[in-house]
C-alpha positions in Angstrom: 4.6 10.2 16.6 3.2 8.2 13.8 5.0 4.9 13.3 6.4 4.5 9.7 5.2 0.9 9.7 1.6 2.2 9.3 2.6 4.0 6.1 4.5 1.0 4.7 1.6 -1.3 5.6 -0.9 1.0 3.9 1.2 1.7 0.8 1.9 -2.0 0.2 -1.8 -2.9 0.7 -3.1 -0.2 -1.5 -0.5 -0.8 -4.3 -1.2 -4.6 -4.1 -4.9 -3.9 -4.4 -4.4 -1.5 -7.3 -2.3 -4.1 -9.1 -5.3 -6.4 -9.2 -7.3 -3.7 -10.9 -4.5 -3.8 -13.5 -4.9 -7.6 -13.7 -8.6 -7.3 -14.4 -8.0 -4.7 -17.1 -5.4 -6.9 -18.8 -7.9 -9.8 -18.9 -10.9 -7.9 -20.2 -9.6 -8.6 -23.6 -6.9 -11.3 -23.1 -4.0 -12.0 -25.5 -0.9 -14.1 -24.9 1.0 -10.9 -24.0 -1.7 -9.6 -21.7 -2.0 -12.9 -19.9 1.7 -13.0 -19.3 1.6 -9.5 -18.0 -1.4 -10.2 -15.8 0.4 -13.2 -14.3 3.4 -11.1 -13.4 1.2 -8.3 -12.0 -0.9 -10.8 -10.0 2.3 -12.3 -8.5 3.6 -8.8 -7.6 0.2 -7.9 -6.1 0.2 -11.0 -4.0 3.7 -10.2 -2.7 2.7 -6.6 -1.8 -0.5 -7.8 0.0 1.5 -10.5 1.8 4.1 -8.1 2.9 1.4 -5.6 4.0 -0.2 -8.5 6.0 3.1 -9.3 7.7 4.1 -5.7 8.5 0.5 -4.9 9.7 0.5 -7.9 11.9 3.9 -7.0 13.4 2.7 -3.4 14.0 -0.5 -4.6 15.6 1.2 -6.9 18.0 4.1 -4.7 18.8 2.5 -1.2 18.9 -1.2 -1.0 18.2 -2.3 -3.6 20.7 -0.4 -2.3 23.7 -0.4 1.5 22.9 -3.1 2.6 20.4 -5.9 0.1 21.0 -6.4 1.0 24.7 -6.4 4.7 23.8 -9.1 4.3 21.1 -11.2 2.0 23.3 -11.3 4.5 26.1 -12.2 7.4 23.8 -15.6 8.5 22.4 -14.5 6.8 19.1 -14.3 3.3 20.6 -16.4 2.0 17.7 -13.3 2.5 15.5 -11.7 -0.5 17.2 -14.7 -2.5 18.3 -16.3 -2.5 14.8 -13.9 -1.2 12.2 -10.6 -2.8 13.4 -12.3 -6.1 14.2 -13.8 -6.2 10.7 -10.5 -5.2 9.1 -8.6 -7.9 11.0 -10.8 -10.7 9.7 -11.5 -9.5 6.2 -7.9 -8.7 5.4 -7.0 -12.3 6.1 -8.7 -13.2 2.8 -6.6 -10.9 0.6 -3.4 -12.8 0.4 -5.3 -16.1 -0.1 -7.5 -14.6 -2.9 -4.6 -13.0 -4.5 -2.4 -16.2 -4.7 -5.5 -18.1 -5.9 -5.9 -15.5 -8.7 -2.2 -15.8 -9.6 -2.4 -19.6 -9.9 -5.7 -19.4 -11.9 -3.9 -17.3 -14.4 -0.6 -19.3 -14.3 -2.4 -22.7 -14.8 -5.0 -21.6 -17.3 -3.2 -19.5 -19.8 -4.7 -21.2 -22.9 -8.1 -21.5 -21.3 -8.3 -17.8 -20.6 -8.2 -17.2 -24.3 -11.1 -19.5 -25.0 -13.2 -19.8 -21.9 -15.3 -16.7 -21.2 -16.6 -18.1 -17.9 -13.1 -18.7 -16.6 -11.9 -15.3 -17.8 -14.9 -13.6 -16.2 -14.3 -15.4 -13.0 -10.6 -14.3 -12.8 -11.7 -10.7 -13.7 -14.4 -10.7 -11.1 -12.0 -12.1 -8.4 -9.4 -9.4 -9.4 -12.0 -6.7 -9.0 -13.1 -8.1 -5.7 -9.6 -8.1 -4.4 -9.3 -4.4 -5.5 -12.5 -3.4 -3.8 -11.7 -5.3 -0.6 -8.3 -3.7 -0.6 -9.7 -0.2 -1.0 -12.2 -0.8 1.8 -9.2 -1.9 4.0 -7.6 1.5 3.2 -10.8 3.3 4.1 -11.0 1.3 7.4 -7.4 2.1 8.1 -8.2 5.8 7.6 -11.1 5.6 10.1 -8.9 3.8 12.7 -6.0 6.3 12.3 -8.4 9.2 12.6 -9.9 7.7 15.8 -6.4 7.3 17.2 -5.5 10.9 16.4 -8.7 12.1 18.0 -8.2 10.0 21.1 -4.6 11.3 21.4 -5.8 14.9 21.0 -8.4 14.5 23.7 -5.9 12.8 26.0 -3.4 15.7 25.5 -6.0 18.3 26.3 
């Protein structure tokens, strides 16, 4: 049976990432209202990514490590853990850090974002980077889940 924590982890991570695409869109042409909205959305995105991080970590320690990881590593899709999961584990650590950095850049630079194109472009670029990393995490999660299902099917047969 699929653990519901996987769905919660994935949903929070994907929503958190998508929220940073929203932040970037708000800041393409910033106004006071858009900056205020971007700040709120960035904080919400950080909270979603942080919760996804916590839930994913709990799932990994409690269920994936003891049950799923050995199954995948013994299958023909062992690369899914050896390459994809190892990459995901390390890259995902950056998302909450980058997202809180983005939030504080917006929070502490409201007036500067209206005047300073370099700063605005930096925050927009960082927001898009968070979105892209988050979507790559979702794709990696899909590969790992597919490998686990394949390994389980082979084991059942």
